[in-house]
C-alpha positions, 0 to 999 in steps of 0.5 A: 631242762629247766623252764628258764632254759626253754624261754631263753632258747626260744628268745635266742631262736626269735633273736637269731632267727633259728630253726626249732624242731621237736623229736620224741623218743618212742617208749623212751624208758625201754631204750635204756640200759641197766648199769653193769652188775645191776640186778632187778627182779619182778613178779610175773604179770597176771595170767599164765605166765607164772611158773610154780618151782620145785619148792612150790613157790611162785617163780620171779623174773629177773628184768633184762632191760629197764621198763615203765614202772621201775623206780630207776627207769628214768635214771637209766634212761638218762644215764644211756642218752646223755653219754651218746649225746656227749660222745656225738660231740654235743657239750652239755651246759654246766648251768643246765646239764639238760642242755647241749650245744655244738658249734662247728665250721662245716664245709660246703660247696660255697665255702666254709660256714659256721653252724650251730646245734642246741639240743634241750632234753625233757625226758623223751622230748628233744627240743632242737634249735638249728640255723641250717638243715642241708645235707652238710649241716650239724642238724642233718648229721645228727638227726641221721645218727639219732635215727640210726641209734634210737627209735624216734619220731621227728614231730616237725617244727615245734609247736608245743612242749609241756603244755606250753604252745610255741608259735612263729609270729612276724618277727619272732616266737611267742610262748603261750598256754591257751589250751591249758588255760581253756582247760582250767576255765572248763574245770573251774568256771563250768558256768562261765566267767562272772559278769563282774569280772571284766576284760579290763579287770586286774587278776587281783584286788588291791585287798588281796594282802589283807585277805591272806593275812586274815587267813593266816591269823584265822583260828577257824577249823579248816574245812578239808573239801575247801582245802582239797579244792584250793590247793588243786586250784592254786597248783594248777595256776602255779603251772602257768605262772612259772612258765608263761604268765608272769602277769599272775605271778604276784597273785598266785604267790600270795595265794600260796602263802595260805596254802594250808589255811584257805578261806571262801575269800581266798578260793574266790580270789583264785577263781578271780585269777581263772576269770582273768585268764579266760579273758586273756587266754591268747596272751603270751611272751613274745620274743623278737630280734633285739640287740640289747643285752640280758638285763634285770630289775629288782624291787621290794614292797616293804611290809610291817612283817614280811616284805615281798621280793620281786625280780624280772630279767628281760631278753629279746623284748620279753621276760625270760625269768621272774619272781615274786617271794615273801622274804624270810626275815623282817626288814627294819627298813625299806633299804634292808628289804631292797637289799635282800631282794636284790641279792636274790635277783643277783643269784638268778642274774649270775645263772642266766648270764652264765647259761647265755655265755655257754650257749655261745650268744653272749655278744660282749664280756660286759657285766649284766645290769640289775637296776634298783629304784632304791638309792641307798640299796644301791650305795650299799651294793658298792660301799658298805657305808651307813654301817650303823643301819646295816650292820644287823643284816645277814652277810649273805644278802650282800652277795650283790656287792661281792658281784659288783666288786668282782665286775659281774654285775652292775647295779644302775638306778631306775625310777620307781615308775619304770621299774618292771620288778614293781610288778611282782610286789604289790597289787596294782590298779588296772591301768598300771597293771596292764601298762607293765604287763604289756611291757614285760610280756612285749604284748603288741598294741594290735593284740590289746 
């Protein structure tokens, strides 16, 4: 399942006080089946296993079951597991086919009860959400059948998944990557965090855009060793930025722009991010019970060349999806930059709203909110006015207008100071940075 799906399921668990459990398939790829008529051969392993045929040539083996190392082993595992889940009665979500759900009214001694079972699949791990576990529950029936059909292990209440730590906290659920960050610090800052980077320092300096621009325009030969180290560092940071740390999404996005042309200054900027994470390794996304609907904000930083789009969608008081990305075309006005950013955010809004509805937790049929801080862009979303100023904008960037006309989203105004998406478009001073970070990630004042 996608990382966004994991965060949405965690937010749902925090909002509706659902149980979360992890089950692991033992040697999952060995439990798959080849398709009917599929023939695969391999050479025998080293040792006294090979046989020489009458023609003097080494015999080969026919593979009867998928094994690790086969190119199609993962696909055969998926094609074996998913049909069984669907046959059991779980329905795959079209928005994310790796998430399955079943709702049912189950009889109990005290009367009928609504039961929900959600199963998220990631290779050989099942992330299961359920609201009851007694002998009458869907969860009990599912896990009993699961153990009869497959070789599985119950790993108990989920505590981590894909280097993402999942913690039950008072009134909610928190996602962190503390252990992953500690490994980054050990690898990249073996001598400790530099003294000039304090706990209240932002992960970037205000000169970051200029440093990236200088690197991209440089004609100096590229040091192969620096290139290797820089790409490894930024790739490691990217995994944290896309899973649980929206606070470094902007700076990592900027560093990615110069992935093929690093400079010593950019490498130091990457190490600064590691130092920031070291100071704030216990910070995470905190989802709590909250009745406010899923909503989002979009913004853009209008630049002379390529602007930066930013968006964030929140649910259960914390972000479940965010992005910071360079726009592909040169915007001729701030309105155009905002329209481009809003249309990109609108695509994410459609996906999130649909997934939320497919999971059965959308409380009403109201359109999702996508707030902007540019009145011209808002007006353009509702009505194609100012044609002389916007006639050159590609039609695909008006996707947001189509969604508004269909009643699927609304585009209210939000002041710039209250626009969380501003966090993903430009470098900020520490006071503003930490203020927005704490709101977006729902960090309680007791942890500051």
